[in-house]
PyMOL CGO cylinders between C-alpha atoms (Angstrom):
from pymol import cmd
from pymol.cgo import CYLINDER

trace = [
    CYLINDER, -6.65, -0.58, 1.45, -3.43, -1.94, 0.13, 0.3, 1, 1, 1, 1, 1, 1,
    CYLINDER, -3.43, -1.94, 0.13, -4.74, -5.38, 0.36, 0.3, 1, 1, 1, 1, 1, 1,
    CYLINDER, -4.74, -5.38, 0.36, -7.48, -4.47, -2.31, 0.3, 1, 1, 1, 1, 1, 1,
    CYLINDER, -7.48, -4.47, -2.31, -4.78, -3.20, -4.58, 0.3, 1, 1, 1, 1, 1, 1,
    CYLINDER, -4.78, -3.20, -4.58, -2.64, -6.30, -4.56, 0.3, 1, 1, 1, 1, 1, 1,
    CYLINDER, -2.64, -6.30, -4.56, -5.78, -8.48, -4.90, 0.3, 1, 1, 1, 1, 1, 1,
    CYLINDER, -5.78, -8.48, -4.90, -6.96, -6.37, -7.75, 0.3, 1, 1, 1, 1, 1, 1,
    CYLINDER, -6.96, -6.37, -7.75, -3.46, -6.67, -9.57, 0.3, 1, 1, 1, 1, 1, 1,
    CYLINDER, -3.46, -6.67, -9.57, -3.54, -10.44, -9.22, 0.3, 1, 1, 1, 1, 1, 1,
    CYLINDER, -3.54, -10.44, -9.22, -7.08, -10.72, -10.59, 0.3, 1, 1, 1, 1, 1, 1,
    CYLINDER, -7.08, -10.72, -10.59, -6.37, -8.05, -13.24, 0.3, 1, 1, 1, 1, 1, 1,
    CYLINDER, -6.37, -8.05, -13.24, -3.34, -9.92, -14.52, 0.3, 1, 1, 1, 1, 1, 1,
    CYLINDER, -3.34, -9.92, -14.52, -5.19, -13.28, -14.86, 0.3, 1, 1, 1, 1, 1, 1,
    CYLINDER, -5.19, -13.28, -14.86, -8.12, -11.55, -16.49, 0.3, 1, 1, 1, 1, 1, 1,
    CYLINDER, -8.12, -11.55, -16.49, -6.11, -9.70, -18.98, 0.3, 1, 1, 1, 1, 1, 1,
    CYLINDER, -6.11, -9.70, -18.98, -4.37, -12.97, -19.85, 0.3, 1, 1, 1, 1, 1, 1,
    CYLINDER, -4.37, -12.97, -19.85, -7.83, -14.60, -20.44, 0.3, 1, 1, 1, 1, 1, 1,
    CYLINDER, -7.83, -14.60, -20.44, -8.97, -11.79, -22.58, 0.3, 1, 1, 1, 1, 1, 1,
    CYLINDER, -8.97, -11.79, -22.58, -5.82, -11.81, -24.66, 0.3, 1, 1, 1, 1, 1, 1,
    CYLINDER, -5.82, -11.81, -24.66, -6.28, -15.62, -25.16, 0.3, 1, 1, 1, 1, 1, 1,
    CYLINDER, -6.28, -15.62, -25.16, -9.43, -14.94, -27.12, 0.3, 1, 1, 1, 1, 1, 1,
    CYLINDER, -9.43, -14.94, -27.12, -9.05, -13.71, -30.72, 0.3, 1, 1, 1, 1, 1, 1,
    CYLINDER, -9.05, -13.71, -30.72, -10.93, -10.46, -31.64, 0.3, 1, 1, 1, 1, 1, 1,
    CYLINDER, -10.93, -10.46, -31.64, -12.88, -12.29, -34.35, 0.3, 1, 1, 1, 1, 1, 1,
    CYLINDER, -12.88, -12.29, -34.35, -14.05, -15.10, -32.06, 0.3, 1, 1, 1, 1, 1, 1,
    CYLINDER, -14.05, -15.10, -32.06, -15.33, -12.72, -29.53, 0.3, 1, 1, 1, 1, 1, 1,
    CYLINDER, -15.33, -12.72, -29.53, -17.16, -10.65, -32.14, 0.3, 1, 1, 1, 1, 1, 1,
    CYLINDER, -17.16, -10.65, -32.14, -18.61, -13.65, -33.81, 0.3, 1, 1, 1, 1, 1, 1,
    CYLINDER, -18.61, -13.65, -33.81, -19.83, -15.33, -30.62, 0.3, 1, 1, 1, 1, 1, 1,
    CYLINDER, -19.83, -15.33, -30.62, -21.31, -12.13, -29.14, 0.3, 1, 1, 1, 1, 1, 1,
    CYLINDER, -21.31, -12.13, -29.14, -19.51, -12.71, -25.91, 0.3, 1, 1, 1, 1, 1, 1,
    CYLINDER, -19.51, -12.71, -25.91, -21.07, -10.79, -22.98, 0.3, 1, 1, 1, 1, 1, 1,
    CYLINDER, -21.07, -10.79, -22.98, -18.59, -8.70, -20.93, 0.3, 1, 1, 1, 1, 1, 1,
    CYLINDER, -18.59, -8.70, -20.93, -19.36, -7.33, -17.43, 0.3, 1, 1, 1, 1, 1, 1,
    CYLINDER, -19.36, -7.33, -17.43, -17.46, -4.73, -15.45, 0.3, 1, 1, 1, 1, 1, 1,
    CYLINDER, -17.46, -4.73, -15.45, -17.42, -4.73, -11.65, 0.3, 1, 1, 1, 1, 1, 1,
    CYLINDER, -17.42, -4.73, -11.65, -16.13, -2.04, -9.21, 0.3, 1, 1, 1, 1, 1, 1,
    CYLINDER, -16.13, -2.04, -9.21, -14.53, -4.61, -6.65, 0.3, 1, 1, 1, 1, 1, 1,
    CYLINDER, -14.53, -4.61, -6.65, -13.89, -1.91, -4.05, 0.3, 1, 1, 1, 1, 1, 1,
    CYLINDER, -13.89, -1.91, -4.05, -17.33, -0.49, -4.19, 0.3, 1, 1, 1, 1, 1, 1,
    CYLINDER, -17.33, -0.49, -4.19, -18.81, -4.03, -3.88, 0.3, 1, 1, 1, 1, 1, 1,
    CYLINDER, -18.81, -4.03, -3.88, -16.77, -4.78, -0.83, 0.3, 1, 1, 1, 1, 1, 1,
    CYLINDER, -16.77, -4.78, -0.83, -17.35, -1.50, 0.88, 0.3, 1, 1, 1, 1, 1, 1,
    CYLINDER, -17.35, -1.50, 0.88, -21.08, -1.41, 0.12, 0.3, 1, 1, 1, 1, 1, 1,
    CYLINDER, -21.08, -1.41, 0.12, -21.81, -5.03, 0.96, 0.3, 1, 1, 1, 1, 1, 1,
    CYLINDER, -21.81, -5.03, 0.96, -22.98, -6.06, 4.42, 0.3, 1, 1, 1, 1, 1, 1,
    CYLINDER, -22.98, -6.06, 4.42, -19.96, -8.23, 4.94, 0.3, 1, 1, 1, 1, 1, 1,
    CYLINDER, -19.96, -8.23, 4.94, -17.73, -5.23, 3.97, 0.3, 1, 1, 1, 1, 1, 1,
    CYLINDER, -17.73, -5.23, 3.97, -19.52, -2.79, 6.23, 0.3, 1, 1, 1, 1, 1, 1,
    CYLINDER, -19.52, -2.79, 6.23, -19.25, -5.27, 9.14, 0.3, 1, 1, 1, 1, 1, 1,
    CYLINDER, -19.25, -5.27, 9.14, -15.38, -5.58, 8.40, 0.3, 1, 1, 1, 1, 1, 1,
    CYLINDER, -15.38, -5.58, 8.40, -15.13, -1.81, 8.19, 0.3, 1, 1, 1, 1, 1, 1,
    CYLINDER, -15.13, -1.81, 8.19, -16.79, -1.42, 11.60, 0.3, 1, 1, 1, 1, 1, 1,
    CYLINDER, -16.79, -1.42, 11.60, -14.33, -3.81, 13.20, 0.3, 1, 1, 1, 1, 1, 1,
    CYLINDER, -14.33, -3.81, 13.20, -11.41, -2.12, 11.69, 0.3, 1, 1, 1, 1, 1, 1,
    CYLINDER, -11.41, -2.12, 11.69, -12.80, 1.37, 12.72, 0.3, 1, 1, 1, 1, 1, 1,
    CYLINDER, -12.80, 1.37, 12.72, -13.45, 0.14, 16.24, 0.3, 1, 1, 1, 1, 1, 1,
    CYLINDER, -13.45, 0.14, 16.24, -9.67, -0.97, 16.59, 0.3, 1, 1, 1, 1, 1, 1,
    CYLINDER, -9.67, -0.97, 16.59, -8.52, 2.27, 14.99, 0.3, 1, 1, 1, 1, 1, 1,
    CYLINDER, -8.52, 2.27, 14.99, -10.36, 4.31, 17.64, 0.3, 1, 1, 1, 1, 1, 1,
    CYLINDER, -10.36, 4.31, 17.64, -9.03, 2.14, 20.46, 0.3, 1, 1, 1, 1, 1, 1,
    CYLINDER, -9.03, 2.14, 20.46, -5.52, 2.66, 19.29, 0.3, 1, 1, 1, 1, 1, 1,
    CYLINDER, -5.52, 2.66, 19.29, -6.04, 6.45, 18.77, 0.3, 1, 1, 1, 1, 1, 1,
    CYLINDER, -6.04, 6.45, 18.77, -7.35, 6.55, 22.34, 0.3, 1, 1, 1, 1, 1, 1,
    CYLINDER, -7.35, 6.55, 22.34, -4.16, 4.81, 23.49, 0.3, 1, 1, 1, 1, 1, 1,
    CYLINDER, -4.16, 4.81, 23.49, -1.80, 7.09, 21.41, 0.3, 1, 1, 1, 1, 1, 1,
    CYLINDER, -1.80, 7.09, 21.41, -3.56, 10.35, 22.36, 0.3, 1, 1, 1, 1, 1, 1,
    CYLINDER, -3.56, 10.35, 22.36, -2.41, 9.80, 25.96, 0.3, 1, 1, 1, 1, 1, 1,
    CYLINDER, -2.41, 9.80, 25.96, 1.05, 9.20, 25.02, 0.3, 1, 1, 1, 1, 1, 1,
    CYLINDER, 1.05, 9.20, 25.02, 1.04, 12.12, 22.45, 0.3, 1, 1, 1, 1, 1, 1,
    CYLINDER, 1.04, 12.12, 22.45, -0.35, 14.41, 25.10, 0.3, 1, 1, 1, 1, 1, 1,
    CYLINDER, -0.35, 14.41, 25.10, 2.56, 13.43, 27.53, 0.3, 1, 1, 1, 1, 1, 1,
    CYLINDER, 2.56, 13.43, 27.53, 5.03, 13.96, 24.79, 0.3, 1, 1, 1, 1, 1, 1,
    CYLINDER, 5.03, 13.96, 24.79, 3.67, 17.46, 24.10, 0.3, 1, 1, 1, 1, 1, 1,
    CYLINDER, 3.67, 17.46, 24.10, 3.66, 18.11, 27.85, 0.3, 1, 1, 1, 1, 1, 1,
    CYLINDER, 3.66, 18.11, 27.85, 7.27, 17.26, 28.16, 0.3, 1, 1, 1, 1, 1, 1,
    CYLINDER, 7.27, 17.26, 28.16, 8.32, 19.37, 25.11, 0.3, 1, 1, 1, 1, 1, 1,
    CYLINDER, 8.32, 19.37, 25.11, 6.46, 22.34, 26.55, 0.3, 1, 1, 1, 1, 1, 1,
    CYLINDER, 6.46, 22.34, 26.55, 8.07, 21.76, 29.93, 0.3, 1, 1, 1, 1, 1, 1,
    CYLINDER, 8.07, 21.76, 29.93, 11.60, 21.66, 28.30, 0.3, 1, 1, 1, 1, 1, 1,
    CYLINDER, 11.60, 21.66, 28.30, 10.81, 24.82, 26.31, 0.3, 1, 1, 1, 1, 1, 1,
    CYLINDER, 10.81, 24.82, 26.31, 9.63, 26.79, 29.45, 0.3, 1, 1, 1, 1, 1, 1,
    CYLINDER, 9.63, 26.79, 29.45, 12.09, 25.63, 31.96, 0.3, 1, 1, 1, 1, 1, 1,
    CYLINDER, 12.09, 25.63, 31.96, 15.29, 24.81, 30.03, 0.3, 1, 1, 1, 1, 1, 1,
    CYLINDER, 15.29, 24.81, 30.03, 16.64, 28.34, 30.55, 0.3, 1, 1, 1, 1, 1, 1,
    CYLINDER, 16.64, 28.34, 30.55, 16.85, 27.76, 34.40, 0.3, 1, 1, 1, 1, 1, 1,
    CYLINDER, 16.85, 27.76, 34.40, 18.06, 24.12, 34.08, 0.3, 1, 1, 1, 1, 1, 1,
    CYLINDER, 18.06, 24.12, 34.08, 21.65, 22.96, 34.36, 0.3, 1, 1, 1, 1, 1, 1,
    CYLINDER, 21.65, 22.96, 34.36, 23.22, 21.61, 31.20, 0.3, 1, 1, 1, 1, 1, 1,
    CYLINDER, 23.22, 21.61, 31.20, 22.98, 18.05, 32.74, 0.3, 1, 1, 1, 1, 1, 1,
    CYLINDER, 22.98, 18.05, 32.74, 19.20, 18.42, 33.38, 0.3, 1, 1, 1, 1, 1, 1,
    CYLINDER, 19.20, 18.42, 33.38, 18.62, 19.79, 29.84, 0.3, 1, 1, 1, 1, 1, 1,
    CYLINDER, 18.62, 19.79, 29.84, 20.37, 16.75, 28.38, 0.3, 1, 1, 1, 1, 1, 1,
    CYLINDER, 20.37, 16.75, 28.38, 18.51, 14.45, 30.59, 0.3, 1, 1, 1, 1, 1, 1,
    CYLINDER, 18.51, 14.45, 30.59, 15.17, 15.81, 29.58, 0.3, 1, 1, 1, 1, 1, 1,
    CYLINDER, 15.17, 15.81, 29.58, 16.12, 15.88, 25.94, 0.3, 1, 1, 1, 1, 1, 1,
    CYLINDER, 16.12, 15.88, 25.94, 17.16, 12.33, 26.08, 0.3, 1, 1, 1, 1, 1, 1,
    CYLINDER, 17.16, 12.33, 26.08, 13.85, 11.48, 27.87, 0.3, 1, 1, 1, 1, 1, 1,
    CYLINDER, 13.85, 11.48, 27.87, 11.91, 13.41, 25.14, 0.3, 1, 1, 1, 1, 1, 1,
    CYLINDER, 11.91, 13.41, 25.14, 13.80, 11.47, 22.44, 0.3, 1, 1, 1, 1, 1, 1,
    CYLINDER, 13.80, 11.47, 22.44, 13.17, 8.22, 24.02, 0.3, 1, 1, 1, 1, 1, 1,
    CYLINDER, 13.17, 8.22, 24.02, 9.54, 8.77, 24.51, 0.3, 1, 1, 1, 1, 1, 1,
    CYLINDER, 9.54, 8.77, 24.51, 9.14, 9.96, 20.83, 0.3, 1, 1, 1, 1, 1, 1,
    CYLINDER, 9.14, 9.96, 20.83, 11.08, 6.89, 19.57, 0.3, 1, 1, 1, 1, 1, 1,
    CYLINDER, 11.08, 6.89, 19.57, 8.77, 4.56, 21.73, 0.3, 1, 1, 1, 1, 1, 1,
    CYLINDER, 8.77, 4.56, 21.73, 5.67, 6.24, 20.47, 0.3, 1, 1, 1, 1, 1, 1,
    CYLINDER, 5.67, 6.24, 20.47, 6.73, 5.92, 16.78, 0.3, 1, 1, 1, 1, 1, 1,
    CYLINDER, 6.73, 5.92, 16.78, 7.64, 2.27, 17.29, 0.3, 1, 1, 1, 1, 1, 1,
    CYLINDER, 7.64, 2.27, 17.29, 4.24, 1.57, 18.93, 0.3, 1, 1, 1, 1, 1, 1,
    CYLINDER, 4.24, 1.57, 18.93, 2.52, 3.50, 15.88, 0.3, 1, 1, 1, 1, 1, 1,
    CYLINDER, 2.52, 3.50, 15.88, 4.49, 1.33, 13.55, 0.3, 1, 1, 1, 1, 1, 1,
    CYLINDER, 4.49, 1.33, 13.55, 3.40, -1.77, 15.44, 0.3, 1, 1, 1, 1, 1, 1,
    CYLINDER, 3.40, -1.77, 15.44, -0.24, -0.52, 15.41, 0.3, 1, 1, 1, 1, 1, 1,
    CYLINDER, -0.24, -0.52, 15.41, -0.02, 0.01, 11.59, 0.3, 1, 1, 1, 1, 1, 1,
    CYLINDER, -0.02, 0.01, 11.59, 1.18, -3.60, 11.13, 0.3, 1, 1, 1, 1, 1, 1,
    CYLINDER, 1.18, -3.60, 11.13, -1.64, -4.79, 13.47, 0.3, 1, 1, 1, 1, 1, 1,
    CYLINDER, -1.64, -4.79, 13.47, -4.28, -2.79, 11.54, 0.3, 1, 1, 1, 1, 1, 1,
    CYLINDER, -4.28, -2.79, 11.54, -2.91, -4.04, 8.27, 0.3, 1, 1, 1, 1, 1, 1,
    CYLINDER, -2.91, -4.04, 8.27, -3.22, -7.76, 9.56, 0.3, 1, 1, 1, 1, 1, 1,
    CYLINDER, -3.22, -7.76, 9.56, -6.68, -7.04, 10.90, 0.3, 1, 1, 1, 1, 1, 1,
    CYLINDER, -6.68, -7.04, 10.90, -7.65, -5.68, 7.50, 0.3, 1, 1, 1, 1, 1, 1,
    CYLINDER, -7.65, -5.68, 7.50, -6.28, -8.71, 5.61, 0.3, 1, 1, 1, 1, 1, 1,
    CYLINDER, -6.28, -8.71, 5.61, -8.05, -11.07, 8.12, 0.3, 1, 1, 1, 1, 1, 1,
    CYLINDER, -8.05, -11.07, 8.12, -11.33, -9.22, 7.75, 0.3, 1, 1, 1, 1, 1, 1,
    CYLINDER, -11.33, -9.22, 7.75, -11.23, -8.98, 4.00, 0.3, 1, 1, 1, 1, 1, 1,
    CYLINDER, -11.23, -8.98, 4.00, -9.84, -12.41, 3.04, 0.3, 1, 1, 1, 1, 1, 1,
    CYLINDER, -9.84, -12.41, 3.04, -13.04, -14.24, 3.60, 0.3, 1, 1, 1, 1, 1, 1,
    CYLINDER, -13.04, -14.24, 3.60, -15.09, -11.50, 1.81, 0.3, 1, 1, 1, 1, 1, 1,
    CYLINDER, -15.09, -11.50, 1.81, -12.96, -11.82, -1.26, 0.3, 1, 1, 1, 1, 1, 1,
    CYLINDER, -12.96, -11.82, -1.26, -13.23, -15.58, -1.20, 0.3, 1, 1, 1, 1, 1, 1,
    CYLINDER, -13.23, -15.58, -1.20, -17.05, -15.22, -1.05, 0.3, 1, 1, 1, 1, 1, 1,
    CYLINDER, -17.05, -15.22, -1.05, -16.93, -12.48, -3.76, 0.3, 1, 1, 1, 1, 1, 1,
    CYLINDER, -16.93, -12.48, -3.76, -14.99, -14.84, -6.09, 0.3, 1, 1, 1, 1, 1, 1,
    CYLINDER, -14.99, -14.84, -6.09, -17.63, -17.52, -5.84, 0.3, 1, 1, 1, 1, 1, 1,
    CYLINDER, -17.63, -17.52, -5.84, -20.44, -14.98, -6.12, 0.3, 1, 1, 1, 1, 1, 1,
    CYLINDER, -20.44, -14.98, -6.12, -19.00, -13.51, -9.23, 0.3, 1, 1, 1, 1, 1, 1,
    CYLINDER, -19.00, -13.51, -9.23, -18.49, -16.93, -10.82, 0.3, 1, 1, 1, 1, 1, 1,
    CYLINDER, -18.49, -16.93, -10.82, -21.98, -17.87, -10.05, 0.3, 1, 1, 1, 1, 1, 1,
    CYLINDER, -21.98, -17.87, -10.05, -23.32, -14.62, -11.16, 0.3, 1, 1, 1, 1, 1, 1,
    CYLINDER, -23.32, -14.62, -11.16, -21.42, -14.77, -14.54, 0.3, 1, 1, 1, 1, 1, 1,
    CYLINDER, -21.42, -14.77, -14.54, -22.81, -18.37, -15.12, 0.3, 1, 1, 1, 1, 1, 1,
    CYLINDER, -22.81, -18.37, -15.12, -26.50, -17.35, -14.19, 0.3, 1, 1, 1, 1, 1, 1,
    CYLINDER, -26.50, -17.35, -14.19, -26.39, -14.13, -16.33, 0.3, 1, 1, 1, 1, 1, 1,
    CYLINDER, -26.39, -14.13, -16.33, -24.31, -15.63, -19.25, 0.3, 1, 1, 1, 1, 1, 1,
    CYLINDER, -24.31, -15.63, -19.25, -21.24, -13.48, -18.88, 0.3, 1, 1, 1, 1, 1, 1,
    CYLINDER, -21.24, -13.48, -18.88, -18.17, -14.91, -20.58, 0.3, 1, 1, 1, 1, 1, 1,
    CYLINDER, -18.17, -14.91, -20.58, -15.78, -12.35, -19.10, 0.3, 1, 1, 1, 1, 1, 1,
    CYLINDER, -15.78, -12.35, -19.10, -15.95, -10.14, -15.94, 0.3, 1, 1, 1, 1, 1, 1,
    CYLINDER, -15.95, -10.14, -15.94, -13.26, -7.46, -15.56, 0.3, 1, 1, 1, 1, 1, 1,
    CYLINDER, -13.26, -7.46, -15.56, -12.47, -5.31, -12.59, 0.3, 1, 1, 1, 1, 1, 1,
    CYLINDER, -12.47, -5.31, -12.59, -13.37, -1.68, -13.35, 0.3, 1, 1, 1, 1, 1, 1,
    CYLINDER, -13.37, -1.68, -13.35, -9.78, -0.67, -12.59, 0.3, 1, 1, 1, 1, 1, 1,
    CYLINDER, -9.78, -0.67, -12.59, -8.61, -2.54, -15.70, 0.3, 1, 1, 1, 1, 1, 1,
    CYLINDER, -8.61, -2.54, -15.70, -11.00, -0.93, -18.11, 0.3, 1, 1, 1, 1, 1, 1,
    CYLINDER, -11.00, -0.93, -18.11, -10.28, 2.44, -19.69, 0.3, 1, 1, 1, 1, 1, 1,
    CYLINDER, -10.28, 2.44, -19.69, -13.83, 2.83, -21.07, 0.3, 1, 1, 1, 1, 1, 1,
    CYLINDER, -13.83, 2.83, -21.07, -17.12, 1.03, -20.68, 0.3, 1, 1, 1, 1, 1, 1,
    CYLINDER, -17.12, 1.03, -20.68, -20.74, 1.93, -21.19, 0.3, 1, 1, 1, 1, 1, 1,
    CYLINDER, -20.74, 1.93, -21.19, -22.96, 1.83, -17.91, 0.3, 1, 1, 1, 1, 1, 1,
    CYLINDER, -22.96, 1.83, -17.91, -24.87, -1.08, -19.18, 0.3, 1, 1, 1, 1, 1, 1,
    CYLINDER, -24.87, -1.08, -19.18, -21.84, -3.43, -18.68, 0.3, 1, 1, 1, 1, 1, 1,
    CYLINDER, -21.84, -3.43, -18.68, -21.40, -2.35, -15.08, 0.3, 1, 1, 1, 1, 1, 1,
    CYLINDER, -21.40, -2.35, -15.08, -22.69, -5.24, -12.88, 0.3, 1, 1, 1, 1, 1, 1,
    CYLINDER, -22.69, -5.24, -12.88, -21.47, -3.83, -9.63, 0.3, 1, 1, 1, 1, 1, 1,
    CYLINDER, -21.47, -3.83, -9.63, -24.88, -3.43, -8.07, 0.3, 1, 1, 1, 1, 1, 1,
    CYLINDER, -24.88, -3.43, -8.07, -26.10, -6.84, -9.09, 0.3, 1, 1, 1, 1, 1, 1,
    CYLINDER, -26.10, -6.84, -9.09, -22.92, -8.49, -7.72, 0.3, 1, 1, 1, 1, 1, 1,
    CYLINDER, -22.92, -8.49, -7.72, -23.31, -6.47, -4.47, 0.3, 1, 1, 1, 1, 1, 1,
    CYLINDER, -23.31, -6.47, -4.47, -26.94, -7.76, -4.19, 0.3, 1, 1, 1, 1, 1, 1,
    CYLINDER, -26.94, -7.76, -4.19, -25.82, -11.33, -4.84, 0.3, 1, 1, 1, 1, 1, 1,
    CYLINDER, -25.82, -11.33, -4.84, -23.11, -11.00, -2.22, 0.3, 1, 1, 1, 1, 1, 1,
    CYLINDER, -23.11, -11.00, -2.22, -25.58, -9.70, 0.42, 0.3, 1, 1, 1, 1, 1, 1,
    CYLINDER, -25.58, -9.70, 0.42, -28.03, -12.46, -0.46, 0.3, 1, 1, 1, 1, 1, 1,
    CYLINDER, -28.03, -12.46, -0.46, -25.42, -15.18, 0.01, 0.3, 1, 1, 1, 1, 1, 1,
    CYLINDER, -25.42, -15.18, 0.01, -24.25, -13.72, 3.27, 0.3, 1, 1, 1, 1, 1, 1,
    CYLINDER, -24.25, -13.72, 3.27, -27.75, -13.85, 4.70, 0.3, 1, 1, 1, 1, 1, 1,
    CYLINDER, -27.75, -13.85, 4.70, -27.90, -17.67, 4.04, 0.3, 1, 1, 1, 1, 1, 1,
]
cmd.load_cgo(trace, "trace")
């Protein structure tokens, strides 16, 4: 989930800048409430995230089925070359070797294309979830009186009581049902 990583990095950078803009004395004096959220856990455990995962997994299985046939054909050709090459002429060996290399190259190219397709599908599925999540986090923070909410990946240590992951997940699920 590289998309999550880039998104977290962008959010992390902006949140750290916001945190650094507060002075330590003003934070302590005002009793600022800080929450920590595991964004990946929220996305993966939310109803929207589960639905997106199902769509992605469905496409992965379709592609695996397609590639399985081609991989089997490639293995069969390799086995044929290994078994029969001793009785073939040099020209036939070379032809079969070229055929094998071409099939292997084609399969790799198709796998690379499939990886790009899956990455795009993942981005397409997750983008609206992150948009919803941003709004949910903002509303959650306002309702519960949080001044700062940080992604868990940016926090070295936090007590369990500042983890709002479950509450945000519930809020995201509730909003999705509307």
